[in-house]
C-alpha distance (Angstrom), angle and dihedral (degrees) to the residues before:
residue distance angle dihedral
M1 . . .
S2 3.80 . .
Q3 3.77 116.1 .
V4 3.84 103.1 -180.0
E5 3.78 113.9 42.7
A6 3.82 98.2 175.5
L7 3.76 145.4 -12.0
Y8 3.80 123.8 -136.2
I9 3.81 124.1 -176.1
F10 3.83 120.9 -165.6
D11 3.80 128.9 -174.7
E12 3.82 125.2 -129.5
H13 3.83 90.2 -82.2
N14 3.83 91.7 54.6
N15 3.80 91.9 -108.7
L16 3.79 115.0 146.9
I17 3.82 111.7 -115.3
L18 3.81 99.5 168.0
E19 3.81 136.7 20.4
H20 3.80 120.6 -175.8
V21 3.82 121.7 172.8
Y22 3.81 116.3 -163.0
C23 3.82 102.2 178.4
A24 3.79 147.0 -26.7
R25 3.81 119.9 24.7
P26 3.81 106.4 -71.1
P27 3.82 122.3 -175.8
S28 3.79 112.6 -78.6
P29 3.81 120.5 -108.7
Q30 3.79 93.1 -108.0
V31 3.82 89.0 56.9
L32 3.77 98.2 40.0
L33 3.83 101.2 45.8
P34 3.85 98.5 58.3
L35 3.78 91.0 47.8
Y36 3.79 90.9 50.0
L37 3.82 92.8 46.9
A38 3.78 90.5 50.0
H39 3.79 89.7 74.0
P40 3.79 112.2 90.0
A41 3.77 118.4 -108.0
P42 2.94 135.1 -72.3
R43 3.81 85.5 53.7
P44 3.79 118.2 -159.5
S45 3.78 122.0 -117.4
L46 3.80 90.6 -112.9
V47 3.82 120.9 46.5
Y48 3.80 126.1 -179.1
L49 3.84 115.0 -143.5
P50 3.82 109.8 -166.9
A51 3.83 92.0 172.4
T52 3.81 93.4 73.0
N53 3.80 123.9 84.6
P54 2.96 105.8 -96.5
P55 3.82 101.0 18.4
T56 3.76 109.5 -103.2
L57 3.78 138.1 -149.1
V58 3.83 112.6 -143.9
H59 3.78 119.1 -156.4
S60 3.80 115.4 -163.0
I61 3.78 142.5 179.7
I62 3.80 132.2 174.1
Q63 3.80 119.7 -142.8
D64 3.78 125.6 170.4
R65 3.83 88.7 -10.0
L66 3.79 90.8 -58.4
L67 3.82 118.5 124.1
F68 3.82 118.1 -138.5
L69 3.82 117.3 -164.8
A70 3.81 127.0 -175.7
P71 3.83 117.1 -177.6
S72 3.78 124.0 -157.5
S73 3.81 127.6 -179.0
V74 3.82 94.9 -166.5
D75 3.79 132.2 64.1
T76 3.80 109.1 -89.0
E77 3.77 139.3 159.8
P78 3.85 104.8 -80.1
L79 3.80 95.0 -156.2
L80 3.79 90.8 53.6
V81 3.79 92.6 55.3
L82 3.81 93.7 42.6
E83 3.81 90.9 49.6
F84 3.82 88.5 49.3
L85 3.80 90.2 54.3
H86 3.80 91.5 49.9
R87 3.80 90.8 49.8
V88 3.80 91.9 48.7
A89 3.81 90.4 52.6
D90 3.81 91.8 46.4
A91 3.80 92.4 47.3
I92 3.79 93.2 50.2
E93 3.77 90.6 48.0
D94 3.82 90.6 47.9
F95 3.82 91.6 53.7
L96 3.78 99.8 37.4
G97 3.76 100.2 33.6
S98 3.80 135.7 -110.2
P99 2.97 132.8 -40.2
L100 3.79 100.2 44.9
L101 3.82 106.6 -126.2
A102 3.78 132.0 -179.8
S103 3.81 90.5 -128.4
K104 3.80 90.8 58.3
I105 3.79 91.6 52.8
E106 3.80 92.3 47.7
A107 3.83 91.3 49.7
N108 3.80 94.0 48.5
Y109 3.80 106.2 41.2
D110 3.80 91.4 139.9
V111 3.83 92.6 58.8
V112 3.79 92.9 43.6
A113 3.82 90.8 49.8
Q114 3.81 91.2 53.4
L115 3.80 91.0 48.8
L116 3.79 94.1 49.8
G117 3.81 92.2 46.9
E118 3.82 92.0 51.3
M119 3.79 96.2 43.6
C120 3.78 96.8 51.4
D121 3.85 130.3 22.0
A122 3.80 119.2 -165.8
G123 3.80 90.6 -22.9
I124 3.82 95.0 -50.1
V125 3.81 114.7 116.2
A126 3.81 108.7 -119.3
N127 3.82 130.9 160.6
T128 3.82 112.0 9.3
E129 3.80 102.0 152.5
G130 3.78 112.8 116.0
N131 3.83 96.5 -142.3
A132 3.79 92.3 50.1
L133 3.81 91.7 47.4
R134 3.78 90.6 56.9
D135 3.82 89.0 59.6
V136 3.82 93.2 58.0
V137 3.85 105.4 25.1
E138 3.77 120.0 75.0
A139 3.79 109.8 -130.8
P140 3.82 119.0 -134.4
S141 3.79 115.0 -89.7
V142 3.76 137.0 -174.5
M143 3.77 92.3 -118.2
K144 3.83 93.4 53.0
N145 3.79 91.3 50.1
L146 3.80 89.8 47.6
L147 3.83 92.7 51.7
G148 3.78 91.2 45.6
N149 3.82 92.2 52.2
M150 3.78 90.0 50.4
G151 3.81 91.9 53.9
L152 3.81 94.0 -113.7
P153 3.81 120.0 142.7
S154 3.77 116.8 -96.8
S155 3.79 137.5 174.7
S156 3.79 92.3 -90.9
P157 3.78 116.1 132.6
A158 3.79 118.7 -108.1
L159 3.76 118.4 -85.2
N160 3.77 122.6 -146.6
P161 3.82 121.1 -132.1
A162 3.78 113.9 -79.4
S163 3.76 115.7 -67.2
S164 3.77 125.6 -128.4
F165 3.81 88.3 -82.6
G166 3.77 92.2 54.0
R167 3.81 93.5 -108.4
P168 3.81 126.1 116.1
S169 3.80 118.7 -104.0
L170 3.79 112.8 -135.6
K171 3.81 126.0 -130.0
P172 3.80 109.0 169.6
T173 3.80 123.6 -168.5
L174 3.79 107.9 -114.9
T175 3.76 123.6 -137.1
P176 3.81 113.4 -135.5
P177 3.82 110.5 -107.6
G178 3.75 116.1 -99.5
T179 3.82 95.6 20.9
S180 3.81 96.7 101.9
P181 3.80 110.2 102.9
T182 3.78 90.1 -148.6
A183 3.85 97.5 50.0
S184 3.78 113.6 136.4
P185 3.80 120.3 -126.0
V186 3.79 86.8 -135.7
P187 3.81 110.9 66.5
W188 3.79 96.8 -146.8
R189 3.77 97.8 43.4
R190 3.80 130.3 73.0
A191 3.80 118.3 -118.8
N192 3.82 122.7 -108.8
V193 3.78 96.0 13.6
R194 3.78 112.2 -171.5
H195 3.83 129.5 -179.0
T196 3.77 129.3 176.5
S197 3.82 89.6 -136.7
N198 3.79 129.3 20.5
E199 3.78 115.0 -125.7
L200 3.80 136.9 169.7
Y201 3.81 127.2 -171.3
V202 3.79 126.5 -174.1
D203 3.81 123.0 -172.6
L204 3.76 126.9 -179.9
V205 3.81 108.7 -150.2
E206 3.80 121.2 -173.2
T207 3.79 128.5 -172.9
L208 3.78 114.0 -158.4
S209 3.79 118.7 -153.1
V210 3.84 113.1 -173.1
T211 3.82 127.6 171.9
L212 3.80 116.5 -158.3
S213 3.76 129.7 -164.1
P214 3.84 119.8 -127.7
S215 3.85 88.9 -93.8
G216 3.80 92.2 51.9
R217 3.80 98.4 -104.5
P218 3.86 111.0 140.4
I219 3.79 112.5 -114.5
S220 3.81 95.9 -178.2
A221 3.78 133.4 1.1
F222 3.81 126.3 -177.2
A223 3.75 133.4 171.5
N224 3.80 115.1 -154.9
G225 3.79 109.7 -165.1
S226 3.80 133.9 -172.7
I227 3.80 130.3 -171.9
A228 3.82 105.4 -136.8
F229 3.77 113.9 -159.1
T230 3.82 132.5 -169.5
S231 3.79 116.1 -168.4
K232 3.78 123.1 -171.2
V233 3.78 101.8 165.4
S234 3.80 128.0 134.4
G235 3.77 121.6 -123.3
I236 3.76 122.5 5.1
P237 3.84 108.7 -43.0
D238 3.79 122.1 -165.7
L239 3.80 109.2 -150.4
V240 3.80 137.4 -172.5
L241 3.79 121.3 -157.5
R242 3.79 118.7 -170.6
L243 3.82 122.1 -157.3
D244 3.78 122.4 -162.4
A245 3.79 135.0 176.6
P246 3.82 137.5 170.1
G247 3.80 108.8 -85.4
G248 3.80 93.5 21.0
I249 3.78 132.7 -64.5
A250 3.83 92.5 -94.1
S251 3.80 90.4 68.6
I252 3.79 91.0 55.6
V253 3.81 106.7 33.8
Q254 3.77 107.1 58.9
L255 3.81 127.2 167.3
P256 3.83 92.0 7.9
V257 3.80 124.0 -163.5
F258 3.79 123.3 -166.4
H259 3.77 140.0 -159.4
P260 3.85 111.8 -108.5
C261 3.80 88.9 -108.1
V262 3.84 92.7 69.0
R263 3.79 116.9 98.0
L264 3.79 102.6 -127.4
A265 3.82 94.6 -166.2
R266 3.80 90.2 60.3
W267 3.78 91.0 51.8
R268 3.82 91.6 50.2
E269 3.76 92.2 50.2
R270 3.82 95.0 43.2
P271 3.81 112.1 22.3
G272 3.78 109.9 -148.0
E273 3.81 95.8 30.4
L274 3.80 117.7 107.8
S275 3.80 116.3 -166.5
F276 3.80 116.6 -173.6
V277 3.76 151.5 139.3
P278 3.83 101.8 -124.4
P279 3.80 127.5 -137.5
D280 3.77 114.7 -116.5
G281 3.78 113.0 -95.8
R282 3.77 130.9 4.8
F283 3.79 123.0 -13.0
V284 3.81 142.1 142.1
L285 3.80 109.2 -101.0
A286 3.81 98.7 -170.5
G287 3.75 143.9 -17.5
Y288 3.80 136.6 -156.7
E289 3.78 144.5 176.4
V290 3.81 129.5 -136.7
D291 3.81 128.8 -167.0
L292 3.78 101.5 -141.5
L293 3.79 92.5 -164.2
G294 3.80 93.2 50.1
A295 3.78 128.3 -110.3
D296 3.81 91.3 -93.6
H297 3.80 99.0 45.5
L298 3.82 91.8 117.0
L299 3.80 89.8 56.2
R300 3.81 96.6 48.5
P301 3.84 120.4 92.5
Q302 3.78 110.6 -97.0
N303 3.80 128.1 -138.4
L304 3.82 105.8 -109.3
K305 3.76 96.7 -166.2
P306 3.81 112.7 121.9
G307 3.79 111.9 -105.2
A308 3.82 92.5 13.3
N309 3.79 113.3 144.2
V310 3.80 139.1 -171.5
S311 3.75 115.9 -112.6
L312 3.78 110.1 -131.5
N313 3.83 97.3 164.2
I314 3.77 89.8 -130.8
P315 3.83 119.6 161.4
A316 3.83 95.9 -116.1
N317 3.79 141.3 35.8
V318 3.82 128.5 -160.9
E319 3.78 130.1 -154.5
V320 3.84 126.1 -174.6
K321 3.79 123.1 -156.8
T322 3.85 120.8 -171.0
G323 3.77 136.9 -175.2
L324 3.81 94.5 50.8
G325 3.78 129.2 145.4
A326 3.78 131.4 44.2
S327 3.79 92.7 -64.2
G328 3.79 96.9 35.5
A329 3.82 91.0 -118.7
D330 3.80 96.8 114.0
F331 3.77 127.1 91.6
E332 3.79 133.7 -174.1
V333 3.80 132.6 -149.7
R334 3.82 116.0 -156.6
L335 3.81 119.4 -161.1
S336 3.80 118.7 -166.3
L337 3.79 123.8 -175.9
S338 3.78 129.6 -149.5
S339 3.83 115.6 -109.1
R340 3.80 88.6 -139.9
F341 3.85 88.8 85.1
R342 3.82 95.3 49.3
S343 3.79 99.8 99.0
T344 3.82 95.5 57.3
A345 3.76 101.9 31.5
S346 3.77 97.2 110.0
G347 3.80 97.3 77.6
G348 3.77 129.8 105.8
G349 3.73 121.4 -109.6
G350 3.68 146.3 170.1
G351 3.76 133.6 -96.8
G352 3.78 123.4 -53.2
G353 3.72 133.8 -107.2
G354 3.77 123.7 -120.1
G355 3.74 134.4 -130.3
I356 3.76 125.0 -153.6
G357 3.77 116.6 -141.3
G358 3.80 122.1 -152.2
G359 3.75 139.2 -157.2
G360 3.75 133.4 62.3
R361 3.80 95.9 -91.4
P362 3.76 117.4 70.1
G363 3.78 106.0 -86.7
A364 3.78 120.6 156.5
G365 3.75 140.4 -111.1
L366 3.81 114.3 -150.0
G367 3.79 124.6 -161.0
G368 3.74 128.6 174.7
R369 3.81 140.1 162.7
T370 3.77 124.9 -137.3
G371 3.80 125.2 -169.5
S372 3.79 131.5 37.0
G373 3.76 134.8 -90.0
F374 3.81 123.1 -99.2
G375 3.74 105.3 -35.1
G376 3.76 100.9 -27.6
A377 3.78 119.9 -176.1
H378 3.78 94.1 -118.0
S379 3.77 104.9 46.5
G380 3.75 122.0 168.6
T381 3.77 129.0 -133.9
S382 3.79 135.0 -132.0
A383 3.81 90.2 -101.9
A384 3.80 93.8 45.7
P385 3.81 111.8 22.5
Q386 3.78 119.6 -164.9
L387 3.79 116.1 -115.9
S388 3.80 110.4 -143.6
D389 3.77 105.5 -179.4
V390 3.80 142.7 -28.5
V391 3.82 130.5 -135.9
V392 3.79 120.5 -165.1
R393 3.80 117.5 -165.8
V394 3.81 117.3 -167.6
P395 3.82 115.5 -167.3
L396 3.80 114.9 -142.5
P397 3.85 129.9 -148.7
A398 3.77 115.7 -98.4
G399 3.82 91.8 -110.9
V400 3.84 94.1 64.3
R401 3.78 110.4 103.7
N402 3.77 101.6 173.5
L403 3.80 145.0 -3.2
A404 3.79 123.9 -139.3
D405 3.77 135.4 -162.3
L406 3.79 99.9 19.0
R407 3.81 105.6 -163.3
P408 3.84 115.1 -178.7
S409 3.76 114.9 177.9
R410 3.79 89.3 -154.4
G411 3.79 133.1 18.6
D412 3.79 128.1 -0.3
A413 3.78 131.0 -59.5
Q414 3.83 122.1 -151.5
Y415 3.75 127.2 -161.6
A416 3.77 134.7 147.8
P417 3.84 123.9 -165.3
G418 3.76 109.7 -88.4
D419 3.86 95.4 22.1
A420 3.75 115.9 140.1
A421 3.81 93.7 -137.6
L422 3.80 143.5 26.0
E423 3.83 115.5 -126.7
W424 3.81 121.0 -153.7
R425 3.76 117.0 -173.2
V426 3.83 121.1 -167.8
G427 3.82 109.4 -167.6
T428 3.79 131.2 -145.3
K429 3.80 96.4 -91.2
D430 3.77 93.8 49.2
V431 3.84 90.6 46.9
A432 3.78 89.9 51.6
S433 3.80 94.1 49.9
L434 3.82 90.3 48.3
L435 3.79 93.3 51.0
Q436 3.78 91.3 49.4
L437 3.80 88.0 63.7
G438 3.77 89.9 66.1
M439 3.76 125.4 -151.2
G440 3.77 117.2 12.7
A441 3.82 95.3 26.6
V442 3.80 105.9 153.8
A443 3.80 133.1 173.6
T444 3.78 119.6 -159.0
L445 3.77 136.8 -158.8
R446 3.80 119.7 -164.5
A447 3.76 128.7 -174.6
A448 3.81 140.7 162.3
V449 3.80 126.2 -128.8
V450 3.79 114.2 -129.3
G451 3.76 133.5 170.9
G452 3.78 95.4 24.0
V453 3.77 121.7 169.5
A454 3.83 110.3 -122.5
D455 3.77 122.2 -150.1
D456 3.76 133.2 -175.0
E457 3.75 92.8 -77.9
D458 3.84 96.6 44.6
E459 3.78 121.3 92.8
E460 3.75 127.7 -150.6
D461 3.80 127.5 -161.5
A462 3.75 126.4 -131.0
D463 3.85 92.2 -85.6
G464 3.79 92.4 53.3
G465 3.82 95.0 -109.8
L466 3.74 117.3 152.1
L467 3.74 115.7 -124.9
L468 3.80 107.2 -134.4
S469 3.79 96.5 -149.9
T470 3.78 106.1 32.4
R471 3.77 98.7 113.3
K472 3.78 120.3 93.5
Y473 3.81 109.5 -125.9
D474 3.79 127.7 -164.3
Y475 3.77 93.0 -138.3
D476 3.83 114.2 100.2
D477 3.76 133.9 159.9
A478 3.77 90.8 -125.8
D479 3.80 89.9 52.4
A480 3.80 90.4 49.7
A481 3.80 90.2 50.8
S482 3.80 93.5 49.5
S483 3.79 89.2 47.7
G484 3.78 88.3 54.8
Q485 3.80 89.9 51.6
R486 3.80 91.8 49.8
L487 3.82 89.5 51.5
A488 3.78 90.3 49.9
S489 3.76 91.7 51.6
């Protein structure tokens, strides 16, 4: 049964840049897009459209401001279609270069047509591995573009006449599977791989997402890790990677996910041992998630002492102070970093993770990334991880309309009027300079609340300033602790 009936790609202005029909007769883009946009934002990844004939499920992702839509009129596995869309976007970006732009797709329809034909056949998801696609899809070249501009024939697939949106509809000629003389026996690895020097890089990258209550007590804390691997080895290597940790690997690696190259039977027999034939180049070997508070933290007795906190041994801590300034409308966020990360703070890293704070009062969400990306020159170790960057997200009460005079001592703060939260990002260089200061290194962010909406329970001072923490809330750390005890009993 067909799972993907068509693929539509729209640019940031909702203009159709590519239409590819695999099977059946799905709704046209001009019918599908208005029905999809009629749903209020943020739109879910799966939208049911009963107004079409037949009723249609629309799977969607957004990558680099491009909208990917895949309709299906039959019941199918949503995660399969969504993963297919992600792999299509990644494959196009891999072949055409990053970032993924509408102009690149329009200038390389022949390459995109080959990719879409190889990745899905008659609606059934087929070859989606990047290394295998490079064996059967011809990459764009200067000579091909030159011949195409001169009007000479090339190996590009045939293009249909313009569609109703004025864009060509693609119908590539498929090559029967297994007929390519250069096909690799390993689906995810290119054939005849040759390197002048054999190199392997392994990086363990963790993104910490911690939500703190107004008093500083952690409400949730998760570590999302990924094992980034770079393989530059000739031939077909067979590798074994062993992971170990105090207390056993099972206590660290929870909810693992693996690249298709990993032999799952070996992992089940010997937890912590990864046996695999790697793809050529960069890829993510495995991922995992860890609940730093423990799955049963709500059932455990809590410490009821005022100011008591749970030690998570995380690289950063956040404190929020409100009611500052002459009018009491200012608040300050203080970020302190652990000196444990000082020795390896000078490395480069990737983007940061994000935490989401909760509650009506301004708590804080803390996100940070440790590790380095794909064989960086300044990698951390298990004993001294490298802290790449930190993102602090401060949720704001619903009555706050705007913030004025944002003053971060380090990094950049972002807020737009009407946003539900303030985001403060401290980059790698600022993190490194803070850690070099040693103990007591603190970065601050100060802002003033203006244009707040007062209600019956809000109080305003003589100057009209809105007090950010004047409302009495039911939530309290002691109440949360007693609730945990009641659940345990």
